[in-house]
N, C-alpha and C positions, 0 to 999 in steps of 0.2 A: 247426276246423283246415282250412286251404286244401288243395285237391287236390294242389298241387305242394310242399307244406311237408314238411320233413324229418321232423316229428313223425308225420305220417300214414304215411309210408313206414316209419319205425322201428316204429310200432304194427303195421302189416301184416306186417312181417318177424317181429316178436316173436310175433304170433298164429300164423303159419305154423310157426315153430319149436316153440312150445308144443303145438300140435295134433299135430305129428309126434311129439314126445316122449310125449304122452299115448297116441297110437296104439301106439307101441312098448311102453310099459309095460302097457297093458291088453290087448294082443293075445292073450297066453296065456289070459287069462280069457274073452275073446270068441271064442276058437277052438273052444270047446265047441259041440256041436249045440244047436239051439233057436232059436225065432223071435226072442226078445229078443237073443240073441247075434248072429244074422245082421243084424238091424236095427242093432245097435251097430256092427258092422264096416262096414256100408254107410254109416252116418251119419258115423263118424270118417273114413273114406276120402274121402267127399264133402266134408266140412268142411275136411280138410287140403288137398285139391286146390283148392278154392275160395280158401282163404287163400294158397296158393302162387301161384295165378293172379293174385290181386289184388296180391300183393307184386311179382311180375314186371311186371305192367301199370303199377303206380304208378312203379316204377323206370324203365321205358321212357318213360313220359310225362314224368317229371321230367327225363330226359335230353334228350328231343326236343321237349317242350312241344307235344304234339298238342292238348291241351286245357288251358286256363288256370285253370279253376275247375269246381266241381261243376255250376254252372248251365250252363256251356259243354258239359260232358260230356253232360248230359241234354237239350241242345238248347233251353235256355231263354234268352231274350234278357236282357241285363243293362242295368239303368238306370244311366246315367252321371251324375256330379255336374254342377252348373250353376255352378261357379266360373268366372267369365269374366275373362280377361286383356284389358282394354280397349285395351291398347297394340298388340295384334296381331290382335284379332278382326275379322271382317268379317261381313256378313249371312249368309254361307254357311259360315263356319268359326268354331267356338266353341272357344276354348282352355280346357281343363278342368284342366290341371295341367302342371307341368314337372318334369324330372329331369336330373341331371347325367350326363355321358358318362363311361364307365368308362376314363378316361385320366388320367395325372398332371395335376393342376391342373384336373380336370374340374368342380370346384365353381364355377369362374369361367367364365362364358360366353365371355369374350374370349380365354380360354386353351384351354378344352376343348370349346367349343361348347355346345349345349343340345338336349335332346329335349323337344318339346312334345307333350302328349297333347291331341288335338283331336277334335271331331266335325264331319264335313263333310256339308253338306246339298246334294243335287243338285237344281237347279231343273228341268232337263229330264227327268231320270229319275224324280224323286220319291223317290230312295233317300237315306237318311241312314246314315252309317257312321262308326264310330270309326277313328282312325288315329294314327300317331306322325309327327311332322315333326322330322327332324334338321337343325339349323342349324349350319354349321361356325363355328369361332372367328372367322373373317374377317367373318362377318355382323355381329358385334358390335364390330368394330374401326373406329376413326374413319376410317382411310385408305380403307376400303371402303364408306363411308357412301353414296356415290352409285352404287355398283356394283349391277347386276342379275345374279343368280346363275343358273347352269343348275340344273336339277332332274331327278331320276329318280324315277319311281314304282317302288316295290319291293313285290312280292307274295310271300307265303309260299305253300305248297302247301295242299291241302285234306286234312283239316279244320283245319289249323294255326291258330295265333293270331298276331296281329301281334307279340306279345311274343317269338315265336320269332326274329324278325329282329334283335332287340336282344340278348337273352340267349343264344340258341342260335347264331345265325349271325353275330352281332356286326357288323352292317353299320356302325353309327355309329363304333365303335372302329376298324374297318378303314379306313373312309373318312378318319378323322382321321389315322391313322398314315401312310397312303399319301400324303395331301396334305402332311403335315409333312415327309416324306422327298422331296418334290418329284416323285413319280411321277404325280400327278394334280392337277387343279385343284380348289379347294374347290367342293363341290356340296351342294345341298339334297336330302335324301332324304325322300320321302313314303312311309311304310311302313304297309301294311295287309294284310289277308287278302282273298282273292278272294271269300269267303263274305259278301257284303254283304246277303244275304237269308237269314240263318241259319234252320234248319240246311241249307238247300238248296244244292247245288253247281250253280251256274248256268253254269259254264264260260265266263264273260264273254260270254254271249249275250244279246241283246235278245229274251227269250222272248215270243212272241206273247201279248198280254194281261198281260205283266209277269212278273217284274221286268225292267227295262231296264238290265241290268248293263253291257253294252258302252257304252251312252250315258253311264253314270255315270263309267266309267274314261276314256273317250276324250274326253269333252266337259266334263262337270260338274267333275270333280276338278281337271284342270289350270287351268281358268278360276278356280275358287274359290281355289286356292293362289296363283295369280298376282295375284289381287285382294287377298290378305292379306299376302303376303310379297314381298320384292324378288326375284321370279323372272320371267324373261322370258316372253313370250307367243308367240314364234315357234317353229316346229318345231325349229330348231337349238338352242333352249334346253331341250328336253325329251327324255328317254329313258325307257324302260320296261324293267324287268328282274324276274326272279323265278325260283323253282325249282319243278319239277314242274308242278302245275296253274298256278301263278303264272308259270312259264316259258312254258307254252302261251299264256296270256293275253298275256304281254309280246310274243311274236312276232306273235300275231294282231292286237293293237291297233296295233303298229308297221307291220304289213303293210297293214292296211286304213285306217289313218288317218295317212298321211304328212303331212297338213296340220297335224297336232298333234305328232307324234313323229318325230324324225330317226333314232332307233336303238332296237332291241329286243334284249335278251339273254335267252336261255332256258337255264337250268341244268337239265339232265336233263329237258328239255321233251319232251312228246309233240306230235303234229302234227294230230290230229283230235279234236274234242270228244268227251269220254266221254259215254256214254248208259247209265245204270244206275239202280239204286234210289235213289242219292243225288241224281241230277239230275232225275229225273222226265222228263216229255215236254218236251224243250227246243224242238222245232221245229213241233209241231202239224201235221205233214204238209207243211210248207213245204220242198219239195225244194231250192229255191234257197238257202234259209237254211242247210240242212244242208251243202250243197256249200261254201258260203262259209266255214263253220267248219272245213273240211278245208284246212289250209294248203298241202298238196302240190297239191291240186286248184286252189287259188287261184293258185299260182305258175304252173301250166300254162295257166290259162284267163283270167286277168285281167292287165291291164297292171301291170308291176312298178314300184314306186316308186323314187325316188332316195333310198333309205333303207339303213341299215346293220344287219346282223343278226349276232349272236354265238350259236352253238349249242355245247353241250357234251355229251360222252358218254364212255364208256370201252370199251376193247376187251373187258374182262371185268368183269361185274357189273352192267351197265346193260342195260335192255331196249329202249332207244331207238337202238341203234347203227345198225340198218338204216334207220330213219326219218330219222335225222340225216344219213346219207350221201345219202339221196334228196333231202332239203331242200337240202343244199349243191349237189348236181348241178343242181337246178332253178332256182337263183337266177341271174338274168341281169342284165346292165347295163340300166338305170342302177343297179339294186340291187347291193349288195356284201355278202359274207358272210365271216365269220371263224369259226374253231372252236377248241375245246380238246378234245383226245382223250387221256384218261388211259390208261395201260396197264391199270389195274384200279381199280375204285371202284364201290361200290353206290349205290343210290338213298337216300342218307342225308346227315345233317349233316356227317359227316367228309369225304365227297367234296365237298360244296358249299363247305366252308370252304377247300378247296384251289383252287377255281375262282373264288370271289368276289373275292379281291384282284386277280388279273389282269383279271377281268371289270369291276371298277370302273375300273381304269386304262384299259381299252378304251373303256368308256362315256364317260369323261372326255375322251378324245381325239376323240370323235364330236360332242360338244356344245360350245357356245360361250357365253361370258358377254357381256352387252351393257353 
């Protein structure tokens, strides 16, 4: 049974309820003095607490999709299939499957678009990572056969899975509906997680000695996608967006690589690379590299690009309000900045789903199709 399956959750809840019931029934007998009774009380309480913790953890994971499988939970890499779609594949992108978009008529690509499961190989970085590519319905329609589409890289947070972006945050469905209602142009979405060297959180840094995560996202990924799909190669054709760690990465890549990306949107982003047990030593004593990963420092000390940024926060519930205000205050021409500030909203999917629709519309307005 899969980590996110309903059967696993039901089993965990049933076990917690059963152990609680057994504890209540046996407690009078175990309340007597004696070593066996004490051990019995401790054992039942510990088992009940563990079962309850597992049930709550599984329910939270099923809701927010922090981990997609048992292997992902325990930090093991997963082998992907080798089924190749020769119509779309290139030397650096291997298509390993397709799925329908969760919209009316989603089974027909020309109506609902299509989500392709791919594996992307980075020439310069040496990184290989799974991803999902959302192709809008227009991509499959004859009247758009000669059109080159704009694209946005979309990252989830750490340690989330790319599946979060489809099932939890519903990027393809939202993009489809926004385009259908005329609020945004059709765009290709390249969806993946920032953890391209699992289980390490590299904060989209080119770590001295590797992995070269920034190079993968800023250079390898857009080049590989443009060689595989009808996506432009100019900065005006590309944007970068994400939530939490993905939001930090989006702002960082757009800030430091205006030759590749015209816009970056960070939902609940932070503005300085995290350094903790999940990241390890990112900078190896390189003071300049550490400073460069501080976006507020970069805005103060480096030339600002002719790029557009979107940042989001809330007055109550988010920890990035002060940093977001500082980021906005430091952006100067030719750069441009926009913001979404909610009255309240925590660092969670519910908040991001309120920000993603206007965020996609904003991103669409900053990019161009050729």
